[in-house]
C-alpha positions in Angstrom: -2.6 41.9 2.9 -5.2 42.7 0.1 -8.3 44.5 0.9 -10.3 42.3 -2.0 -9.2 39.0 -0.7 -10.9 39.9 3.1 -14.7 38.3 3.5 -17.2 41.3 3.7 -20.4 39.9 3.9 -21.7 40.2 7.8 -25.1 39.8 8.1 -26.7 39.7 4.7 -27.1 36.5 2.5 -24.6 35.2 0.7 -25.0 35.7 -3.0 -25.6 32.5 -5.6 -22.4 32.5 -7.2 -20.3 32.7 -4.6 -21.8 29.5 -3.2 -19.6 27.2 -5.0 -18.1 24.6 -1.7 -18.5 21.0 -2.4 -18.8 18.7 0.3 -15.5 17.1 0.0 -14.0 20.5 1.0 -16.6 20.8 3.8 -15.6 17.0 4.9 -11.8 18.0 4.8 -12.3 21.4 6.9 -14.4 19.3 10.0 -11.7 16.7 9.3 -9.3 19.5 10.1 -10.9 20.7 12.8 -11.3 17.6 14.9 -8.0 16.2 15.3 -6.6 18.2 18.8 -5.7 18.2 22.1 -8.9 19.2 24.0 -10.7 16.8 21.7 -8.3 14.3 23.2 -10.0 14.3 26.3 -12.6 12.8 26.9 -11.9 9.6 25.2 -9.1 9.7 27.5 -10.4 10.1 31.1 -13.6 7.7 29.9 -10.5 5.3 30.5 -8.5 6.9 33.1 -11.3 8.5 35.5 -13.9 6.3 33.9 -12.3 3.1 34.6 -13.6 2.0 31.4 -11.6 -0.5 28.6 -10.7 0.8 25.2 -13.3 -0.7 23.0 -15.7 1.2 25.8 -14.4 4.1 26.2 -14.2 4.3 22.3 -17.7 3.3 21.4 -19.7 5.2 24.0 -17.6 8.9 22.6 -17.8 8.7 19.7 -22.2 7.4 20.0 -22.3 10.8 22.2 -20.8 13.1 19.2 -22.5 11.3 16.4 -26.1 12.5 18.1 -24.3 16.1 18.5 -22.8 16.3 15.1 -26.2 15.4 13.7 -28.1 18.0 15.5 -24.9 20.1 14.7 -25.2 19.3 10.6 -29.2 19.7 10.5 -28.4 23.2 12.4 -26.2 23.9 9.1 -29.0 23.8 6.8 -29.8 27.3 7.0 -26.4 28.6 6.3 -26.4 26.2 3.2 -30.1 26.9 2.2 -30.1 30.7 2.6 -26.5 32.4 2.7 -27.0 33.3 6.1 -24.7 33.1 9.4 -26.0 30.9 12.4 -27.0 33.7 14.9 -28.3 36.2 12.8 -31.2 33.0 12.0 -31.2 32.6 15.7 -33.0 35.3 15.9 -36.3 33.8 14.0 -35.9 30.6 16.7 -35.2 32.6 19.9 -36.4 35.8 19.1 -34.4 38.8 18.2 -33.2 40.2 22.1 -32.5 36.4 23.2 -30.5 35.6 20.4 -28.9 38.9 20.6 -28.4 39.7 24.2 -27.6 36.1 25.1 -26.9 34.1 22.9 -24.3 35.6 20.9 -22.4 36.8 24.1 -22.6 33.9 25.4 -21.3 31.7 21.9 -18.8 34.7 21.9 -16.9 34.2 25.3 -17.0 30.2 24.5 -15.8 30.8 21.6 -13.0 33.2 22.8 -12.2 31.2 25.8 -12.0 27.9 23.6 -9.6 30.0 21.4 -7.0 31.4 24.4 -7.1 27.8 25.9 -6.2 25.9 22.3 -3.8 28.9 21.7 -2.2 28.3 25.7 -1.7 24.8 25.1 0.0 24.1 21.5 2.1 26.9 22.8 3.8 24.9 25.6 3.6 21.8 22.9 6.0 23.7 20.4 7.9 25.1 23.1 8.7 21.9 25.5 9.1 20.0 22.0 11.7 22.5 20.7 13.5 22.5 24.3 13.5 18.5 24.2 15.2 19.1 20.1 17.0 21.7 20.9 17.8 22.3 24.1 17.0 25.6 23.8 14.0 27.2 26.4 11.8 29.4 24.6 9.9 32.1 26.3 6.1 31.5 26.8 4.6 35.2 25.4 6.5 35.3 22.0 5.6 32.8 20.6 1.8 32.4 22.3 1.5 35.8 20.8 2.7 34.9 17.3 0.5 32.1 17.0 -2.6 34.3 18.3 -1.6 37.0 15.5 -1.2 34.3 12.4 -4.8 32.8 13.1 -6.6 35.7 14.0 -5.4 36.9 10.6 -6.3 34.3 8.8 -9.4 34.2 10.4 -10.2 37.8 9.5 -9.3 37.6 5.8 -12.5 34.8 6.6 -13.9 31.8 4.4 -11.1 31.3 1.8 -7.9 31.4 4.3 -10.1 28.9 6.3 -10.5 26.8 3.4 -7.6 27.2 1.8 -5.3 26.3 5.3 -7.2 23.7 5.9 -6.4 22.0 2.6 -2.6 22.3 3.7 -2.7 21.3 6.6 -4.8 17.6 5.9 -1.5 15.9 4.9 0.4 17.0 7.7 -2.5 16.0 10.6 -3.3 12.9 8.6 0.6 12.2 8.6 1.0 13.1 12.4 -1.8 10.7 13.5 -0.2 7.6 11.4 3.1 8.3 13.4 1.0 8.7 16.8 -0.4 5.4 16.2 2.4 4.0 15.0 4.2 5.2 18.4 2.0 3.6 20.5 1.3 0.1 19.1 5.3 -0.1 19.1 6.1 1.0 21.9 7.3 -0.7 25.1 3.2 -1.5 25.9 2.9 -2.9 22.5 -1.0 -3.5 22.1 -3.8 -2.4 23.5 -4.0 -3.5 27.0 -7.3 -4.0 28.1 -8.1 -2.0 31.5 -10.8 -1.1 33.2 -14.7 -3.4 33.6 -17.4 -2.4 31.3 -19.6 -0.2 33.6 -23.2 1.0 32.0 -23.1 4.1 34.3 -19.5 5.1 32.7 -20.7 4.2 29.6 -23.5 6.6 29.4 -21.6 9.2 31.7 -18.8 9.3 28.7 -20.9 8.9 26.1 -23.5 12.2 27.4 -19.9 14.4 27.9 -18.9 13.5 24.4 -22.3 14.7 23.7 -22.8 18.0 25.6 -18.5 18.7 24.3 -19.9 18.9 20.7 -23.6 20.2 21.0 -23.4 23.7 21.4 -21.6 23.9 18.4 -25.5 24.1 16.3 -25.2 27.8 17.6 -22.6 28.6 15.0 -23.1 25.0 12.2 -24.2 27.8 9.5 -21.3 30.1 9.9 -19.3 27.4 7.8 -22.0 26.3 5.4 -23.2 29.6 3.9 -20.5 28.7 0.6 -22.1 25.6 0.4 -22.9 24.5 -3.5 -26.7 23.0 -2.2 -27.7 21.5 1.2 -27.7 18.4 0.7 -23.5 18.6 0.5 -23.3 21.2 3.2 -25.1 18.4 5.4 -23.1 15.4 4.7 -19.4 17.3 4.1 -20.2 18.3 8.1 -21.6 15.1 8.9 -18.6 13.0 7.7 -15.6 15.6 8.2 -16.5 15.6 12.1 -17.5 12.2 12.3 -14.6 10.5 10.3 -11.7 13.2 12.4 -13.8 12.2 16.1 -13.3 8.8 15.3 -9.3 9.3 14.5 -9.1 11.2 18.1 -11.4 8.7 19.7 -8.9 5.7 18.5 -5.9 7.8 19.3 -6.7 9.2 23.1 -8.5 6.0 24.4 -5.1 4.2 23.0 -3.3 6.7 24.6 -5.0 6.5 27.8 -5.3 2.8 27.5 -1.5 2.1 27.3 0.7 4.7 28.9 -2.5 6.7 31.0 -1.8 9.5 28.8 -4.4 12.3 28.2 -2.9 13.9 25.7 -1.3 11.9 22.7 1.2 14.8 21.1 3.1 14.5 24.7 2.7 11.1 25.3 4.3 10.5 21.8 6.8 12.7 22.2 8.2 11.4 25.4 8.1 7.5 23.6 10.8 8.6 20.6 14.3 10.6 20.2 14.2 10.9 16.5 14.3 14.4 15.9 12.8 13.9 12.8 9.7 11.9 14.2 9.5 14.9 17.3 9.4 17.5 14.5 6.1 15.8 12.6 4.6 15.6 16.0 5.4 18.9 17.0 4.3 20.3 13.4 1.3 18.0 13.4 0.7 19.5 17.1 0.6 23.2 16.2 -1.5 22.6 12.7 -4.2 21.0 14.8 -4.5 24.1 17.5 -4.3 25.9 14.3 -7.3 24.7 12.4 -9.6 24.4 15.4 -8.9 28.4 16.4 -9.6 29.6 12.8 -13.0 28.2 13.3 -13.1 29.8 17.0 -12.1 33.0 15.5 -13.9 32.8 12.6 -17.4 31.7 14.2 -17.2 34.1 17.4 -16.4 36.9 15.5 -20.1 36.7 13.9 -21.6 36.0 17.0 -20.5 39.2 17.9 -21.7 40.6 14.9 -24.9 39.1 15.8 -24.8 41.2 19.4 -23.6 44.6 18.1 -25.2 44.4 14.4 -23.7 48.2 13.7 -20.1 47.3 13.4 -18.9 45.5 10.0 -17.9 42.1 9.7 -14.3 43.1 9.3 -14.8 45.6 12.8 -16.3 42.6 14.8 -13.3 40.1 13.4 -10.8 43.0 14.7 -12.3 43.3 18.1 -13.1 39.2 18.5 -8.9 38.9 17.5 -7.5 41.3 20.0 -9.2 39.9 23.0 -8.2 36.6 21.8 -5.0 37.6 21.4 -4.2 39.4 24.9 -6.3 36.3 26.6 -3.6 34.0 25.0 -1.3 36.0 26.9 -2.1 35.0 30.5 -2.4 31.4 30.9 -3.1 31.9 34.6 -6.1 33.8 33.6 -7.4 31.1 31.4 -7.0 28.0 33.5 -8.7 29.5 36.9 -11.6 30.3 34.8 -13.3 26.6 35.4 -16.1 28.2 37.5 -16.3 31.0 34.3 -17.3 27.9 31.9 -19.4 25.9 34.2 -21.3 29.1 33.9 -21.1 29.0 30.0 -22.2 25.1 30.2 -25.7 26.1 32.7 -26.4 28.5 29.4 -25.1 27.0 26.8 -26.8 23.5 27.0 -30.4 24.5 27.3 -30.2 26.9 24.0 -28.5 24.4 22.5 -31.4 22.3 23.5 -34.4 25.0 22.0 -32.3 25.6 19.4 -32.4 22.1 18.5 -36.1 21.6 19.6 -37.6 24.5 17.4 -35.7 23.9 14.0 -36.0 20.3 13.9 -39.1 19.1 15.2 -41.4 22.0 15.3 -39.9 23.8 11.9 -39.0 20.7 10.3 -35.5 22.0 9.8 -37.1 24.7 7.1 -37.4 28.3 7.5 -40.8 29.4 6.3 -40.8 32.8 3.9 -42.8 34.6 7.0 -39.5 33.7 9.2 -37.4 35.4 6.3 -39.5 38.6 6.1 -39.5 39.0 9.7 -35.5 38.3 9.7 -35.4 41.0 7.3 -37.5 43.7 8.4 -36.0 43.4 12.0 -39.3 42.3 13.8 -38.7 38.6 15.0 -39.6 39.7 18.4 -39.4 38.7 21.8 -39.8 34.5 21.9 -41.1 34.3 25.6 -41.2 30.7 26.0 -37.8 30.5 24.9 -36.7 32.3 27.8 -38.9 30.6 30.8 -37.8 27.1 29.3 -34.3 28.0 29.4 -34.7 29.5 32.6 -36.0 26.0 34.0 -32.7 24.3 32.2 -30.3 26.5 33.5 -31.9 25.3 37.3 -31.7 21.8 36.8 -28.5 21.7 35.4 -27.5 23.8 38.3 -29.5 21.3 41.0 -29.0 18.0 39.2 -25.4 16.1 40.9 -22.5 15.0 38.6 -23.2 11.3 38.7 -25.8 12.3 36.7 -24.7 14.2 34.1 -26.8 17.3 34.4 -25.8 18.7 30.8 -27.6 16.0 28.9 -30.3 15.1 31.1 -30.9 19.0 31.3 -30.1 18.9 27.4 -32.8 16.2 26.8 -35.6 17.7 29.3 -34.9 21.2 27.8 -36.1 20.8 24.8 -38.5 17.8 25.4 -40.4 21.1 27.8 -40.3 23.7 25.5 -41.4 21.5 22.0 -44.6 20.3 24.2 -45.5 23.9 25.7 -45.1 24.5 22.3 -47.5 22.5 20.7 -49.9 23.3 23.8 -50.4 26.6 23.1 -50.5 25.9 19.4 -53.5 23.7 20.1 -54.8 26.6 22.5 -54.3 29.0 19.7 -56.2 26.8 17.2 -59.2 26.0 19.4 -59.1 29.9 20.6 -59.2 30.8 16.8 -62.1 28.7 15.6 -64.5 29.4 18.5 -63.9 33.2 17.6 
């Protein structure tokens, strides 16, 4: 691998001459990230566990995802405007200490966990499909190790590798999706069975689950759009790609669950055909979808780690993240036994995301000012005590609310609103004091 091919930009701004990525390229990048086994889960659960008919599950999850993706697209603007990575920008929103000591470690651990889960899930799909095709049993560890090393190598190269890889993957992903859809609609069930009964409670619950699943992307959105031609192209490319990909994801996940009760369309489709050709395409599509999303996990996770440990270089932080991801991917029992760990991360991620959205969209009107950039460059962003106090309240609310009230969704909106009003009150008091002085 030539060193000249490896991205070396760390927390500094991307030069203007490097900003050449169009909205179409971002559209395909985000589209490639969208269709994977992890994203099928909520639409499928809305049918299987929520008891919703297909159309309701589809509308609920697409609506929730749209709200999240709109916020994610808005938080991609600092990347395209200023060429700065997400977690570094958050120093101006959360304060330097909260960004480096809480937000970045949480984002790193979240990316690391999902990198491992996706690698393990992709390995299981590949090994099961190969066994069905050839009858041969392939050991788990060599396959998982090979996949993890491939994805970390691509992420180490940087954004150009991500952009090129997703371009190559798109035709395979689209072909795989059409094959899945055709197998579902022409299988034994023969059409979309409208199981379930519409329930307002279930509709909003699963819509909120979709929202909570994707809203954490606000803390990483700028990492990708640093190379955008313009803020306009970065925004629409990210939003359009995410929504198009999720619509297809929700469609396949909902149909699969409605017709066959399955939670993973790749696995269910593999059971509907004995064609070696179709099974091969399904296997490759599942593999490519896993590699695509993990490129994002490894790339953004490396930048989160870099913000937490800024004495490292971009390459060193990417390597450190990669080593941890490869090791964790070899122990499926460790990952699948981490429900409590992920629940704890969710308690931190949701309030943090709410504060980020409230601060950047409502208080700053979607822009960083000159003094914000000056403080970032000087490392004098200070401590946002209001964010710390409000985050504690949001965490407590998340922990106390029962599951049927969708604590993630309510905690997000309550925390965001509280942060906004506390800041407005502080601003008004400061204004009155200044006038009195």
